Each structure stands twice: as structure tokens, then as C-alpha cells.
C-alpha positions in Angstrom: -11.4 -0.8 -25.3 -12.2 -3.0 -22.3 -9.1 -5.1 -23.1 -7.2 -2.2 -21.5 -8.4 -3.5 -18.1 -6.2 -6.6 -18.3 -3.0 -4.9 -19.4 -1.9 -3.7 -15.8 -1.9 -7.4 -14.9 -0.6 -8.8 -18.1 2.4 -6.5 -18.6 4.2 -7.3 -15.3 3.1 -10.9 -15.5 4.7 -11.4 -19.0 7.7 -9.3 -18.0 8.2 -11.5 -14.9 8.1 -14.6 -17.0 10.6 -13.3 -19.6 12.9 -12.0 -16.9 13.3 -15.5 -15.6 15.3 -16.2 -18.8 17.4 -13.0 -18.5 18.7 -13.5 -14.9 22.3 -14.0 -16.0 22.5 -10.8 -17.9 22.1 -8.0 -15.3 22.1 -5.1 -17.7 19.4 -6.7 -19.9 17.3 -7.6 -16.8 17.5 -4.0 -15.5 16.7 -2.4 -18.9 13.8 -4.8 -19.6 12.3 -4.3 -16.1 12.4 -0.5 -16.5 10.8 -0.8 -19.9 8.0 -3.1 -18.5 7.4 -0.7 -15.6 7.3 2.4 -17.9 4.9 0.5 -20.2 2.6 -0.3 -17.3 2.6 3.3 -16.2 1.6 4.5 -19.6 -1.2 1.9 -19.8 -2.4 2.8 -16.3 -2.5 6.6 -17.0 -4.6 5.8 -20.1 -6.9 3.6 -18.0 -7.4 6.3 -15.3 -8.3 8.8 -18.0 -10.6 6.4 -19.8 -12.5 5.7 -16.6 -12.7 9.5 -15.9 -14.3 10.2 -19.2 -16.2 6.9 -19.9 -17.0 5.4 -16.5 -16.2 2.0 -15.0 -14.4 -0.4 -17.4 -15.1 -4.2 -17.2 -13.7 -7.3 -18.9 -15.3 -10.7 -18.8 -12.6 -13.4 -19.4 -13.7 -16.2 -21.7 -16.7 -14.2 -22.7 -18.8 -15.5 -19.7 -20.9 -12.6 -18.4 -21.0 -11.8 -14.7 -21.8 -13.3 -12.3 -20.9 -16.7 -13.9 -17.5 -15.8 -15.4 -14.4 -14.1 -14.1 -14.8 -10.4 -14.2 -12.1 -7.7 -14.1 -13.5 -4.4 -13.0 -11.6 -1.1 -13.2 -13.3 1.7 -11.3 -11.4 4.9 -10.5 -10.5 3.8 -7.0 -8.8 0.6 -8.3 -7.2 2.4 -11.3 -5.6 5.2 -9.2 -4.1 2.6 -6.9 -2.8 0.5 -9.8 -1.2 3.6 -11.3 0.5 4.6 -8.0 1.7 1.0 -7.5 3.3 1.0 -11.0 5.1 4.3 -10.3 6.4 3.0 -7.0 7.5 -0.2 -8.7 9.5 1.7 -11.3 11.3 3.9 -8.8 12.0 0.8 -6.7 13.6 -0.9 -9.7 15.8 2.2 -10.2 16.7 2.3 -6.5 17.7 -1.4 -6.8 20.5 -0.7 -9.3 22.6 0.8 -6.5 21.4 -1.2 -3.5 20.4 -4.8 -4.2 23.7 -6.1 -5.4 24.6 -8.1 -8.5 24.5 -11.4 -6.6 20.9 -10.9 -5.6 20.0 -9.5 -9.0 21.0 -12.8 -10.6 18.7 -14.7 -8.2 15.6 -13.6 -10.3 15.1 -10.4 -8.3 13.5 -8.4 -11.1 11.3 -11.3 -12.0 10.1 -11.4 -8.3 9.4 -7.6 -8.3 7.3 -7.9 -11.5 5.3 -10.9 -10.2 4.6 -8.9 -7.0 3.4 -6.0 -9.1 1.2 -8.3 -11.2 -0.4 -9.7 -8.0 -1.0 -6.2 -6.5 -2.6 -5.0 -9.8 -4.8 -8.1 -10.0 -6.0 -7.7 -6.4 -7.0 -4.1 -7.2 -8.8 -5.0 -10.5 -10.5 -8.3 -9.8 -14.3 -8.2 -9.5 -14.5 -11.7 -7.9 -13.7 -12.4 -4.3 -12.2 -15.8 -5.0 -9.8 -14.3 -7.6 -8.9 -11.7 -4.9 -7.6 -14.7 -3.0 -5.7 -15.9 -6.1 -4.0 -12.6 -6.6 -3.2 -12.3 -2.9 -1.5 -15.6 -3.2 0.5 -14.5 -6.3 1.8 -11.4 -4.6 2.5 -13.4 -1.4 4.5 -16.0 -3.3 6.6 -13.3 -4.9 7.1 -11.6 -1.5 8.2 -14.9 0.0 10.9 -15.1 -2.6 11.9 -11.5 -2.1 12.0 -11.6 1.7 14.5 -14.4 1.8 16.7 -13.2 -1.1 20.3 -13.3 0.0 19.6 -15.7 2.9 20.9 -13.7 5.8 20.0 -15.0 9.3 17.6 -12.1 10.1 15.9 -12.6 6.8 15.4 -16.3 7.4 14.2 -15.8 10.9 11.7 -13.1 10.0 10.6 -14.8 6.8 9.5 -17.8 8.9 7.2 -15.6 10.9 6.0 -13.8 7.8 5.1 -17.0 5.9 3.4 -18.7 8.9 1.1 -15.8 9.6 0.3 -15.3 5.9 -0.5 -19.0 5.6 -2.9 -18.7 8.5 -4.4 -15.6 6.9 -4.8 -17.4 3.5 -6.5 -20.4 5.2 -9.0 -18.1 7.0 -9.5 -16.3 3.7 -10.5 -19.5 1.8 -12.8 -20.5 4.8 -14.5 -17.1 4.5 -14.9 -17.5 0.7 -16.4 -21.0 1.2 -18.8 -19.7 3.9 -19.9 -16.8 1.7 -20.5 -19.0 -1.3 -22.5 -21.5 0.8 -24.8 -18.7 2.0 -25.2 -16.7 -1.2 -24.3 -19.0 -4.0 -22.1 -16.5 -5.7 -18.6 -15.0 -5.5 -18.8 -12.1 -7.9 -18.6 -9.0 -5.7 -21.3 -7.0 -7.4 -23.7 -10.1 -7.3 -22.8 -10.6 -3.6 -23.9 -7.1 -2.9 -27.3 -7.7 -4.7 -27.8 -11.1 -3.0 -27.1 -9.9 0.5 -29.3 -6.8 0.0 -32.2 -9.0 -1.1 -31.9 -11.5 1.8 -30.7 -9.0 4.4 -27.4 -9.0 6.3 -28.2 -11.8 8.7 -26.2 -12.5 11.8 -24.3 -15.2 9.9 -23.4 -12.8 7.2 -22.1 -10.4 9.8 -20.0 -13.1 11.3 -18.5 -13.8 7.9 -17.8 -10.1 7.5 -15.8 -10.1 10.7 -13.9 -13.1 9.4 -12.9 -11.1 6.3 -12.0 -8.2 8.5 -9.6 -10.4 10.4 -8.1 -11.8 7.1 -7.6 -8.4 5.5 -6.6 -6.9 8.9 -3.7 -9.4 9.1 -2.6 -8.4 5.6 -3.0 -4.7 6.3 -1.3 -4.8 9.7 -4.2 -3.4 11.9 -4.2 -3.8 15.7 -3.7 -6.4 17.1 -2.7 -8.2 14.0 0.4 -6.1 13.0 3.0 -8.0 15.2 4.5 -9.8 12.2 5.1 -6.5 10.3 8.1 -4.7 12.0 10.5 -7.5 11.8 9.4 -8.7 8.4 9.9 -5.2 6.9 13.2 -4.6 8.7 15.1 -7.8 7.6 15.2 -7.5 3.8 17.4 -5.1 1.8 16.2 -1.5 1.6 14.7 -1.9 -2.0 12.5 -4.8 -0.9 11.5 -3.1 2.3 10.5 0.0 0.3 8.4 -2.2 -2.1 6.7 -4.0 0.9 6.2 -0.8 2.9 4.7 1.1 0.0 2.4 -1.7 -1.4 1.6 -4.7 0.7 -0.4 -3.3 3.6 -2.3 -1.1 1.1 -3.7 -4.2 -0.7 -5.2 -5.3 2.6 -6.7 -1.8 3.1 -8.1 -1.8 -0.4 -9.8 -5.1 0.2 -11.4 -3.8 3.4 -12.5 -0.6 1.6 -14.0 -2.7 -1.3 -15.9 -5.3 0.7 -17.2 -2.9 3.4 -18.5 -0.3 1.0 -19.9 -2.8 -1.5 -20.9 -6.1 0.2 -21.1 -5.8 4.0 -23.0 -2.5 4.1 -26.2 -3.4 6.0 -25.0 -3.6 9.6 -22.6 -0.7 9.7 -23.6 0.1 13.3 -21.7 -2.9 14.3 -19.0 -3.6 11.6 -17.9 0.0 11.0 -18.0 0.9 14.7 -15.7 -2.1 15.4 -13.5 -0.9 12.5 -13.3 2.6 14.0 -12.1 1.2 17.4 -9.5 -1.0 15.7 -8.4 2.0 13.7 -8.0 4.1 16.8 -6.0 1.4 18.6 -3.8 0.9 15.5 -3.0 4.6 15.5 -2.1 4.6 19.2 0.2 1.6 19.0 1.8 2.8 15.8 2.7 6.1 17.4 4.0 4.4 20.5 6.2 2.1 18.4 7.6 5.0 16.3 8.5 7.0 19.5 9.9 4.0 21.3 12.7 3.1 18.9 16.0 4.8 18.0 16.4 2.6 14.9 15.6 4.7 11.8 14.0 1.8 9.9 11.8 0.8 12.8 10.6 4.4 13.2 9.5 4.3 9.5 7.9 0.9 9.9 5.8 1.9 12.9 4.7 5.0 10.9 3.2 2.5 8.4 1.1 1.1 11.2 0.0 4.6 12.2 -1.0 5.4 8.6 -2.9 2.1 8.3 -5.0 3.2 11.3 -5.7 6.6 9.8 -6.8 5.2 6.5 -8.9 2.5 8.2 -10.6 5.2 10.2 -11.5 7.0 7.0 -13.1 3.8 5.7 -14.9 3.2 9.0 -16.4 6.7 9.1 -17.9 5.9 5.7 -18.9 9.4 4.7 -18.2 10.9 1.3 -15.6 13.2 2.8 -13.9 10.5 4.8 -13.7 8.1 1.8 -12.2 10.9 -0.3 -9.7 11.4 2.5 -8.9 7.7 2.8 -8.2 7.5 -1.0 -6.0 10.7 -0.9 -4.1 9.4 2.1 -3.7 5.9 0.7 -2.1 7.2 -2.5 0.0 9.7 -0.4 1.2 6.9 1.9 2.2 4.6 -0.9 4.4 7.3 -2.3 5.9 8.8 0.9 6.6 5.4 2.6 8.4 4.2 -0.5 10.5 7.5 -0.3 11.2 7.1 3.4 12.4 3.5 3.1 14.7 4.5 0.3 16.1 7.5 2.2 16.5 5.3 5.3 18.4 2.8 3.2 20.7 5.5 1.9 21.3 6.8 5.4 22.2 3.3 6.7 24.8 2.8 3.9 26.4 6.2 4.5 26.3 6.2 8.3 27.0 2.5 8.7 24.3 2.1 11.3 20.5 2.5 11.7 20.8 3.8 15.3 20.2 7.5 15.8 22.5 7.7 18.8 25.4 6.7 16.6 24.7 9.4 14.0 25.1 13.1 13.9 26.3 16.1 11.9 25.4 14.6 8.5 23.8 17.8 7.2 27.2 19.1 6.2 28.1 16.2 4.0 24.6 15.1 2.9 22.3 18.1 2.9 20.0 16.7 0.2 19.3 13.5 2.1 18.6 15.5 5.3 16.2 18.0 3.7 14.4 15.1 2.0 13.8 13.6 5.5 12.5 17.0 6.6 10.0 17.4 3.8 8.9 13.8 4.3 8.2 14.5 8.0 6.1 17.5 7.1 4.2 15.4 4.5 3.5 12.5 6.9 2.2 14.9 9.6 -0.2 16.5 7.1 1.4 20.0 7.0 -0.1 22.0 4.1 0.4 22.1 1.2 2.0 18.7 1.1 0.3 15.5 0.0 -0.7 14.3 3.5 -2.7 17.4 4.3 -5.8 17.0 2.2 -6.3 13.3 3.0 -6.0 13.8 6.7 -8.2 16.9 6.7 -10.9 15.0 4.8 -10.7 12.0 7.1 -11.0 14.2 10.2 -13.9 16.1 8.6 -15.7 12.9 7.7 -15.0 11.5 11.2 -16.6 14.6 12.8 -19.7 14.4 10.5 -20.1 10.6 11.3 -20.1 11.4 15.1 -16.6 10.0 15.9 -15.4 13.2 17.7 -12.9 11.5 20.0 -11.3 9.4 17.2 -11.1 12.4 14.9 -9.2 14.4 17.6 -6.9 11.3 18.1 -6.1 11.4 14.4 -5.2 15.1 14.7 -3.0 14.5 17.8 -1.3 11.6 16.1 -0.1 14.0 13.4 2.0 15.9 15.9 3.6 12.7 17.2 4.3 11.4 13.7 6.0 14.7 12.9 8.0 14.4 16.1 9.1 10.8 15.3 10.4 11.6 11.8 11.9 15.0 13.0 14.0 13.0 15.5 15.7 11.4 12.5 16.3 14.8 11.0 17.6 16.4 14.2 19.7 13.6 15.7 21.2 12.2 12.4 21.8 15.4 10.6 22.5 18.0 13.3 24.8 18.0 16.3 28.3 16.6 16.4 29.3 14.0 13.8 29.7 10.6 15.4 31.2 8.7 12.4 34.9 9.1 12.3 35.6 7.0 9.2 37.8 8.8 6.7 36.3 7.2 3.6 32.6 7.0 3.3 30.6 5.2 0.6 29.0 7.2 -2.2 25.2 7.1 -2.0 24.4 9.6 -4.8 22.6 6.9 -6.9 20.7 5.8 -3.8 19.3 9.2 -2.9 17.9 10.2 -6.2 15.0 7.6 -6.4 13.9 8.7 -3.0 14.0 12.3 -4.1 11.8 11.4 -7.1 9.1 10.1 -4.8 9.4 13.1 -2.5 9.0 15.3 -5.5 5.9 13.3 -6.5 4.5 13.7 -3.0 5.0 17.5 -3.4 3.3 17.4 -6.8 0.3 15.5 -5.3 0.0 18.1 -2.6 0.4 21.1 -4.8 -1.6 19.7 -7.6 -4.7 18.9 -5.5 -6.9 21.0 -7.8 -5.9 18.8 -10.7 -6.1 15.5 -8.9 -9.3 16.1 -6.9 -11.8 15.4 -9.7 -10.3 11.9 -10.0 -10.3 11.3 -6.3 -13.9 12.6 -6.0 -15.0 10.2 -8.7 -13.3 7.3 -7.0 -14.9 8.2 -3.6 -18.3 8.6 -5.3 -18.1 5.1 -6.7 -17.4 3.8 -3.2 -20.2 5.8 -1.7 -22.7 4.6 -4.4 -22.2 0.9 -4.9 -25.2 0.9 -7.3 -22.9 2.3 -10.1 -20.4 -0.5 -9.6 -23.2 -3.1 -9.6 -24.8 -1.7 -12.8 -21.4 -1.6 -14.6 -20.6 -5.2 -13.7 -24.0 -6.9 -14.0 -25.2 -4.5 -16.8 -28.6 -4.1 -15.1 
């Protein structure tokens, strides 16, 4: 049964390897990538249900028990994120059929997507902090390939920045891992929690925790470490931007949530207060960015930064309610950001521009696209009963109970500004006088439907809260009570 834990990694990894040999046959590559993604989703649904009924699932590779061997650990938090990532991956593959172009598809595009999904799934499921580094490197190598695919000047310029800062982040990561091993003598996350609890979180351990906060903050895009993100997500084709926007920052947030609820939990007065301040500043600068630009894609990108701040605040508040909200909002944001990038890509192709001032009157010709933007705006702002509502409500509730009154009010106010930033797209691009005078406009029917699928999924998450909440509550309970994770891994 526990072999189920490795399948979310193994399926995309094997698919990526086989797709290397199919790159010349586009139809075969498309079909096999869809098949692999569907297989991963089925496996991940089964994993989520197994954890719900039977508890945390573990797998010790090579038969070596923790903390000596490599452990894969699937608790409900990790499993839900793996499932969401696989769904977003499938829809991105479908979106790619109409958008990526046959030339790029032959350049091992689908293989790169599957390698990235394997890295993301591995980062969520690993129980060892060194292997977290390994899976980060796997997804980063895949992202390096995807970000330069096509070789346009903006891609090459932004990829240089993206690669340099991720190399710095990876170097700091390995330094942090080395320091942690030197102090504790272990890298298994459950064992790290036990060792630090026994010896006490000394000043040196707290310094190491801040180093990890910097590393994961660079990858998540928190203030002031998000400066690489807007250009890097703006340069690639829409399908790649959708995959990056939906998944990459979320892996950094997952890592912060994992280590600061399991390992570095004995000096929360310092570490979590610092995290709360960084979250507030991330929200503020994300909102400012989304309001400052008239570029549709830049508006969506800066809303990623805002969402990162909101989720980080839920982790920092560290109450059962705020952790529930952070998980809700993390899943919601993976789905809705993927949808928004796809809708923005379709809008760009149809309008011929990303600038709002050059658009107008598109509601007559593309009503479905316009109303999808409208629903996405309401969901991002947390308007009930859409998917963003429950998560943001729980985060604010947890923030108030943790004593972060001002920060909680800031999160509430940011919702109005987020709503305004996306509604600008809806009002300026789809209403008013039509600016585009081209007689023939490209068909975007196949481009809109994948985005619609994710918007419908977002609606289902919001309307199906009663069905989903037991799974979210179980995930939050596992974060709130690290003893259960430790017992499952170390079999104490």
C-alpha cells in the first residue's frame, strides 16, 4: 500500500523520460502527456483518500528505516497539493495544444513539463530536507529549460536573472543543510524536530532557521526577494507562465509551512513575528504592483505576490484556523492563478496586445472570456461563495486570535484592492469602445476552454466547501500537531 507514495513522483518522471524519445511525433507526445497526467491524477485522488481513512503514508526507499534512509512521507497537506498540481499540470498540457506552437513542442516541451511536475511532487512528498533540495533542483532544471524555450530576446534576458538568483538560492540552501547537519547530525525532518526539541532551539538554530526562511522566501517570492519574479513570469509563452504562476512559488510556501510547523517551532516569538511582518510587506508591495501596471499579465503576476503574502501570514499566525485558511488559500491560488494566466494568454492573442489602454469593447465578441475574468476577480478577492472566501476568512480569523489585529485588517483591505486590480481588466478590456480595428481576428476558442475548466474547478472548490473541509481540517491538524508526523515517520 505504501508504494502508492512514490507513484506521484514516478509517473511524471517516467513519462518525462519516455517523452524525450517522442519529441518528433507531436500527436503522440500530446496524447502520452495527457495519459500520464490523467494517471497521476487518479493515483493522487486515491492517495488523498487513503490518507483520509488510514492516516499518514510513508515509504522507506531501499528498506532503510528513518532517520537513516530516504523517507517519502505523504500526509494530507502534501497529498492535497500534489493532487492540485497534477490537475493544473493536465489543464496546462491541454492549453499548450493551442498556444505553445509545434516548433516548441518538438523541443522536448512535454518532457520538460513532466520533469517539472515530478520535481514539484517530490518536493511535497519528501521527508528529508536534503532530498527537498534535490527535488527543488529537479524542478528548477526543468524550469530553466522551459523559460528559454523558443529563445526570444525577452526570454533569454529574464532567464539569466531567473537562473542567477536561483543558483544563489540553491547555494544558500546547501549551506543551510550543511549547518543543520553539523548541529543536529540528521537531515530527516521528523528526526530534526525531535533532536531540536531535545537540545532546545539555540541561537544558532534560530540563525539557521532564518537562513532557510531566506532560501524558501527567494523561491516563494516574498518581500523583498520577489524582484526576479515579474519579468521571469512575463517572458515565456502563456502556457509556461501559467505553470510557473500556479506551482513554483507554492513549493517555496509549502517548504516554509513544513519546516516552521515541524522543525523550527521553539522560538516562534521571533521567527513567526518576523514572518508576519514579511507577509504584510509582501501583501502591500504586491497590491502596489498590481495597481501600478496597465499590462494584463503584469497585473496577474503581482497578484501572485499578494497571494504569497496572504498565505505566508496564515502560516505566521500559526493557529489551527489560520493554517486551515493557508491550506485552503494555497489550493485556491494554484487553481485560480493558472486560470488567470490562461485567460490572459487568450486575451493577448485575440487583442494583439497586453496593454489595457489599447483594448476595449471585447465583451460583444468574447463574452465567455470576459465573464471568466469577472468570476476570477471575485474569487481572488474572496467573495463568497467562491474558493478564495473560506481561505481568506480563516486566515483573518486566525490572525485575530493570534493577536495580529493590524495585519489581519491589512489582509481584508488588500481583498478590495485585488478585486479592483482584476476588475480593471474586465472593465477596460471588455467594456467601452472597441480599440482594435483589425477585420480578421484569430480564433481563441481552444485557448479559452482550459482556463474555463480551472474557473469551474475554483467554483466547485468554493461551493463544495462542506465536502472538502474534512480533508483540509485533517491537513491543518497534521501541521498543528507535529507529533503525529513524527510518530508516523519514526514509528515511535
